[in-house]
C-alpha positions as CSV (number, residue, x, y, z in Angstrom):
1,M,22.9,-36.7,27.4
2,K,24.4,-34.7,24.5
3,I,21.9,-33.0,22.2
4,K,22.0,-30.5,19.3
5,A,20.6,-27.0,20.1
6,A,20.4,-23.5,18.6
7,V,22.2,-21.3,21.1
8,V,22.3,-17.4,21.3
9,E,25.7,-16.7,22.8
10,Q,25.0,-13.0,23.7
11,Q,22.5,-10.2,23.3
12,G,21.7,-9.7,19.6
13,A,23.9,-12.6,18.4
14,P,22.7,-15.0,15.7
15,F,21.7,-18.5,16.5
16,V,24.5,-21.0,16.5
17,I,23.7,-24.7,16.2
18,K,25.8,-26.8,18.6
19,D,25.9,-30.5,19.1
20,N,27.7,-30.6,22.4
21,I,24.9,-29.2,24.7
22,E,24.3,-31.4,27.8
23,L,20.7,-32.0,28.6
24,A,19.8,-32.3,32.3
25,P,18.5,-35.7,33.5
26,L,14.8,-36.5,34.0
27,H,13.2,-35.6,37.2
28,P,10.2,-37.6,38.5
29,D,7.6,-35.0,37.2
30,D,9.4,-34.7,33.8
31,V,9.0,-36.1,30.3
32,Q,11.7,-36.3,27.8
33,V,10.6,-35.3,24.3
34,H,12.1,-36.1,21.0
35,M,11.6,-32.8,19.1
36,V,10.0,-33.0,15.6
37,A,9.5,-29.3,14.9
38,S,9.2,-25.8,16.5
39,G,7.7,-22.6,15.5
40,I,9.6,-19.3,15.7
41,C,7.7,-16.7,17.7
42,H,8.2,-13.0,18.1
43,S,9.0,-13.6,21.8
44,D,12.0,-15.6,20.7
45,E,13.3,-12.6,18.7
46,A,12.5,-10.3,21.6
47,L,14.7,-12.4,23.9
48,R,17.4,-12.8,21.2
49,K,17.8,-9.1,20.7
50,G,17.3,-8.1,24.3
51,D,13.9,-6.5,24.5
52,A,13.4,-8.9,27.4
53,I,16.4,-10.7,28.9
54,I,16.7,-14.0,30.8
55,G,20.4,-14.4,30.4
56,Y,23.0,-15.5,27.9
57,P,23.9,-17.9,26.5
58,I,20.4,-19.2,26.0
59,V,18.5,-21.9,24.1
60,L,15.2,-20.3,22.9
61,G,12.1,-21.8,21.4
62,H,8.7,-22.4,23.0
63,E,6.4,-23.6,20.3
64,G,7.7,-27.2,20.1
65,S,6.1,-30.4,19.0
66,G,7.5,-33.8,19.5
67,I,7.1,-37.4,20.7
68,I,7.7,-38.5,24.3
69,E,10.5,-41.0,24.6
70,K,10.8,-41.2,28.4
71,V,8.6,-40.4,31.4
72,G,9.4,-39.7,35.1
73,S,8.1,-41.9,37.8
74,N,5.4,-39.4,38.9
75,V,4.0,-38.7,35.5
76,Q,0.4,-39.8,35.2
77,S,-1.3,-38.3,32.1
78,L,1.4,-39.0,29.5
79,K,3.2,-42.1,28.2
80,V,6.0,-43.0,25.9
81,G,5.0,-42.5,22.3
82,D,2.5,-39.8,22.9
83,H,2.5,-36.8,20.5
84,V,2.7,-33.6,22.4
85,V,2.7,-29.8,21.9
86,L,4.8,-27.8,24.4
87,S,3.6,-24.7,26.2
88,F,4.2,-22.7,29.3
89,Y,4.4,-24.1,32.8
90,A,2.0,-23.2,35.7
91,C,2.3,-24.7,39.2
92,G,-1.4,-25.7,39.4
93,I,-1.6,-25.1,43.1
94,C,-1.4,-21.4,43.7
95,E,-4.5,-19.2,44.2
96,N,-4.6,-18.0,40.6
97,C,-4.1,-21.5,39.1
98,L,-6.8,-22.8,41.3
99,K,-9.1,-20.0,40.0
100,G,-8.5,-21.4,36.5
101,V,-6.1,-18.8,35.3
102,P,-2.7,-20.5,35.0
103,T,-1.3,-17.7,32.9
104,Q,-1.5,-15.6,36.1
105,C,0.3,-18.3,38.1
106,L,2.0,-16.6,41.0
107,S,5.3,-18.3,40.1
108,Y,4.9,-17.8,36.3
109,A,8.1,-15.7,35.9
110,E,10.1,-18.0,38.2
111,N,9.0,-21.1,36.3
112,N,9.1,-19.8,32.7
113,L,11.5,-16.8,32.6
114,S,14.3,-17.5,35.1
115,G,16.5,-19.5,32.8
116,V,16.9,-22.4,35.2
117,R,14.8,-25.3,36.5
118,P,12.6,-24.9,39.5
119,D,15.3,-26.3,41.8
120,G,17.8,-23.7,40.5
121,S,19.7,-26.2,38.5
122,S,20.6,-25.8,34.8
123,H,18.4,-27.3,32.1
124,F,21.3,-27.1,29.7
125,T,25.1,-26.8,30.0
126,E,28.0,-26.5,27.7
127,N,31.4,-27.7,29.0
128,D,29.9,-27.5,32.5
129,H,28.8,-23.9,32.1
130,H,25.2,-22.9,32.5
131,V,23.0,-22.3,29.4
132,A,19.7,-20.6,30.1
133,D,16.4,-22.0,29.0
134,M,13.1,-20.5,28.0
135,F,9.6,-21.5,29.4
136,D,11.4,-24.4,31.2
137,Q,11.2,-26.0,27.7
138,S,13.5,-24.6,25.0
139,S,12.3,-26.3,21.9
140,F,15.1,-25.3,19.5
141,T,16.7,-28.6,20.4
142,T,16.7,-32.2,19.1
143,T,15.6,-33.4,22.6
144,T,14.4,-31.6,25.6
145,V,13.1,-32.4,29.1
146,V,9.9,-30.6,30.4
147,R,7.6,-31.1,33.2
148,E,4.3,-33.0,32.7
149,R,2.3,-29.7,32.9
150,N,4.3,-28.2,30.0
151,A,3.1,-30.8,27.6
152,V,-0.3,-31.2,25.9
153,K,-1.2,-34.5,24.3
154,V,-2.4,-34.1,20.7
155,P,-3.9,-36.6,18.2
156,D,-1.4,-38.7,16.3
157,D,-3.4,-38.6,13.1
158,L,-2.4,-35.0,12.4
159,D,0.9,-33.7,11.0
160,L,3.0,-33.0,14.1
161,R,5.2,-30.6,12.3
162,K,2.3,-28.1,12.0
163,L,1.1,-28.2,15.6
164,G,3.8,-26.6,17.7
165,P,2.7,-23.0,17.3
166,L,-0.6,-23.9,18.9
167,G,1.3,-23.8,22.2
168,C,2.0,-20.1,22.0
169,G,1.2,-17.9,19.0
170,Y,-2.1,-19.4,18.0
171,V,-3.4,-19.9,21.5
172,T,-2.3,-16.4,22.5
173,G,-4.2,-14.7,19.7
174,S,-7.3,-16.9,19.8
175,G,-7.4,-17.0,23.6
176,T,-7.3,-13.3,23.8
177,V,-10.6,-13.2,21.9
178,L,-12.3,-16.4,23.1
179,N,-11.1,-16.4,26.8
180,T,-10.7,-12.7,27.6
181,L,-12.7,-10.4,25.3
182,K,-15.5,-12.9,24.7
183,P,-17.4,-11.1,22.0
184,K,-21.0,-12.1,21.4
185,P,-22.5,-12.8,18.0
186,G,-23.1,-9.5,16.3
187,D,-20.2,-7.7,18.0
188,T,-17.4,-6.1,16.0
189,I,-13.6,-6.5,16.2
190,A,-10.5,-5.0,14.7
191,V,-7.1,-6.7,14.8
192,F,-4.0,-4.6,14.2
193,G,-1.2,-6.7,12.8
194,T,-1.9,-9.9,10.7
195,G,1.0,-12.1,11.9
196,A,0.3,-15.5,13.5
197,V,-1.1,-14.0,16.7
198,G,-3.2,-11.4,14.9
199,L,-4.6,-13.9,12.4
200,A,-5.4,-16.3,15.2
201,A,-7.3,-13.5,17.0
202,M,-9.1,-12.6,13.8
203,M,-10.2,-16.2,13.1
204,A,-11.4,-16.4,16.7
205,G,-13.5,-13.3,16.1
206,K,-15.1,-15.0,13.2
207,I,-15.7,-18.2,15.2
208,S,-17.3,-16.0,17.9
209,G,-19.9,-14.6,15.4
210,C,-18.5,-11.1,15.0
211,T,-20.3,-9.4,12.1
212,K,-17.4,-7.1,11.4
213,V,-13.9,-8.6,11.6
214,I,-11.5,-5.9,10.4
215,A,-7.8,-6.7,9.7
216,V,-5.3,-3.9,9.7
217,D,-1.8,-4.2,8.3
218,I,0.7,-2.7,5.9
219,I,1.4,-5.8,3.8
220,D,-1.2,-6.5,1.0
221,D,-0.3,-10.2,0.8
222,R,-1.1,-10.6,4.5
223,L,-4.3,-8.7,4.2
224,A,-5.3,-11.0,1.3
225,L,-4.7,-14.0,3.5
226,A,-6.7,-12.3,6.3
227,K,-9.6,-12.0,3.9
228,E,-9.2,-15.7,3.0
229,L,-9.2,-16.7,6.6
230,G,-12.4,-14.8,7.5
231,A,-11.8,-11.0,7.7
232,T,-14.9,-9.1,6.5
233,D,-12.8,-6.0,5.8
234,T,-9.2,-5.1,5.5
235,I,-7.3,-1.8,5.8
236,N,-3.8,-1.1,4.6
237,S,-2.8,1.5,7.2
238,R,0.2,2.6,5.1
239,Q,-2.2,3.6,2.3
240,T,-4.9,5.0,4.6
241,D,-4.7,8.6,5.9
242,D,-6.8,7.9,9.0
243,V,-7.2,4.3,10.2
244,V,-9.6,5.2,13.0
245,A,-11.9,7.1,10.6
246,A,-11.8,4.1,8.3
247,I,-12.8,1.7,11.1
248,Q,-15.6,4.1,12.2
249,A,-16.8,4.3,8.6
250,L,-17.2,0.5,8.6
251,T,-19.2,0.5,11.8
252,N,-21.8,3.2,11.2
253,G,-19.5,5.8,12.8
254,H,-19.4,4.2,16.2
255,G,-16.2,2.2,16.2
256,V,-15.7,-1.4,17.1
257,N,-16.6,-3.3,20.3
258,F,-13.1,-4.9,20.5
259,C,-9.6,-4.3,19.3
260,V,-6.5,-6.5,19.5
261,D,-3.1,-4.9,18.9
262,T,-0.3,-7.4,18.1
263,T,2.2,-4.8,16.8
264,G,3.5,-3.1,19.9
265,I,4.0,0.1,17.9
266,T,3.0,3.2,19.9
267,P,0.8,5.0,17.5
268,V,-0.9,1.7,16.4
269,M,-1.6,0.8,20.0
270,E,-3.1,4.3,20.5
271,D,-5.2,3.9,17.4
272,S,-6.5,0.6,18.8
273,I,-8.0,2.6,21.7
274,K,-9.3,5.4,19.6
275,A,-11.1,3.0,17.2
276,L,-13.3,1.6,20.0
277,C,-16.9,2.5,20.4
278,Q,-18.2,3.6,23.8
279,G,-17.7,0.8,26.3
280,G,-15.2,-1.0,24.0
281,V,-12.2,-3.0,25.1
282,S,-8.7,-3.0,23.5
283,A,-6.2,-5.8,24.3
284,T,-2.6,-4.9,23.7
285,I,-0.6,-8.1,23.7
286,A,2.7,-7.5,21.9
287,V,6.0,-8.1,23.5
288,T,7.4,-4.6,23.2
289,P,9.4,-2.0,25.1
290,N,7.2,0.8,23.7
291,H,4.6,2.8,25.7
292,I,1.4,4.6,24.9
293,D,0.1,8.1,25.8
294,L,-3.3,7.4,27.4
295,D,-5.9,10.1,28.2
296,T,-7.5,8.4,31.2
297,W,-10.3,10.9,31.5
298,N,-11.5,11.2,27.9
299,D,-10.4,7.8,26.6
300,L,-11.3,5.7,29.6
301,C,-13.7,7.5,31.9
302,V,-15.9,9.6,29.5
303,N,-16.1,6.9,26.9
304,D,-16.0,4.0,29.3
305,K,-13.3,2.2,27.3
306,S,-11.0,-0.4,28.8
307,V,-7.4,-1.4,27.9
308,V,-6.4,-4.9,29.0
309,G,-3.2,-6.9,29.0
310,V,-3.5,-10.6,28.3
311,N,-0.7,-13.1,28.8
312,M,-0.8,-16.2,26.6
313,G,-4.4,-15.7,25.8
314,D,-5.5,-16.4,29.4
315,S,-5.3,-20.0,28.1
316,I,-5.3,-23.4,29.8
317,P,-3.2,-25.2,27.1
318,Q,-4.6,-28.7,28.0
319,I,-8.1,-27.3,27.2
320,D,-7.4,-24.6,24.6
321,V,-5.0,-26.5,22.3
322,P,-7.5,-29.4,21.8
323,R,-10.2,-26.9,21.2
324,L,-8.2,-25.2,18.5
325,I,-7.5,-28.6,16.9
326,E,-11.2,-29.3,16.8
327,F,-11.8,-25.9,15.1
328,Y,-9.1,-26.8,12.7
329,R,-10.7,-30.2,11.8
330,Q,-13.9,-28.4,11.1
331,G,-12.2,-25.9,8.8
332,M,-12.8,-23.0,11.1
333,F,-9.2,-22.4,12.2
334,P,-6.9,-23.1,9.2
335,F,-3.7,-22.0,11.1
336,D,-1.4,-24.0,8.8
337,K,-2.0,-21.6,6.0
338,T,0.2,-19.2,7.8
339,E,3.1,-21.6,8.2
340,K,6.3,-22.2,6.1
341,F,8.7,-25.0,6.9
342,Y,12.5,-24.5,7.2
343,Q,15.2,-26.9,8.1
344,F,16.7,-26.6,11.6
345,E,20.1,-25.5,10.2
346,D,18.4,-22.6,8.4
347,I,17.1,-21.1,11.7
348,N,18.7,-17.7,11.1
349,T,17.2,-17.5,7.6
350,A,13.8,-18.4,9.0
351,N,14.1,-15.9,11.8
352,E,15.1,-13.1,9.4
353,A,12.1,-14.0,7.1
354,S,9.9,-13.6,10.2
355,I,11.4,-10.2,11.1
356,K,11.0,-8.9,7.6
357,G,7.4,-10.1,7.4
358,E,8.2,-12.4,4.5
359,T,7.0,-15.5,6.5
360,I,4.1,-15.3,8.9
361,K,5.0,-18.4,10.9
362,P,8.3,-20.1,10.3
363,V,8.4,-23.7,11.5
364,L,11.7,-25.4,12.0
365,I,11.8,-29.1,11.0
366,I,14.1,-30.5,13.7
367,D,13.7,-34.1,12.8
368,P,13.9,-34.4,9.0
369,D,13.2,-38.1,9.1
370,Y,9.7,-37.6,10.6
371,Q,7.0,-38.9,8.3
372,F,3.4,-38.1,8.3
């Protein structure tokens, strides 16, 4: 069937909305989703500009929300009419999936970052030419087909337009804290970068009972929002001579138990390690081509610090997304305060607003007729 989709023709090119993209037919394990909205994530921009490359042309988007309109013959957990949030795919049967860590699925890259369906066929075509997909999903579309395991059923009494980013940005930031770092009540945490991922990590630190939740950024408006969302302290790193010293001053000179870096900027990532107390752990989770200069003896051995990488918050979307929704209902995870709606046709404007830091989480309204 023909659908409308936002296509990036070549590395660094803007999004072009086309209405002649051919969507692949439903497989037995697939569901067809009428897209209502999709968040724009930093990973979409990284792929658009070529920091990571799947192939071009490509349909990006991986924070989609929509309504199921068809189901394959093997689908068991979803039905027509279900509201869903889309996320990554994991096979469910490899060793790591069976251990409960689907973000480490042994076929993760093949399933999510190959640009084709599992059988090697095209998810999308234009005039019979291959168009790459993302996350076996590609939510910058009016309709998409995904496998059952890509989709998470969500309550239909919530505004579906708001929920898509739970499938990536919000679950990545919160999961890094709740699933990987696992702070205890009374611990301390600093989050570098107060975009959607950083604010999600910060709110998760508050939920975990951290007595110091320190937000670090260069934009005062974002720091003000961080304070509103639960930060105990904020630091404008552009206006502070020594961020590490400032963090130590807030923690009796010791440093924090945990850091999360969402910036991917080399000196900031390095500060996230220096700001740790002895035995502290820093999670560096940005999609970035940058590297850090790490003193393995003094930073790691002598001070017993750790640096961890975390993919997608070590999340199980079918568990973590509903958990975040429950936190949201209780007023503990007001993620929608970071969102701003844009029409689908304004995707380049929305993406530019995200790049410039003017909008924390742009959300594209793909179905303007959706009513809540």
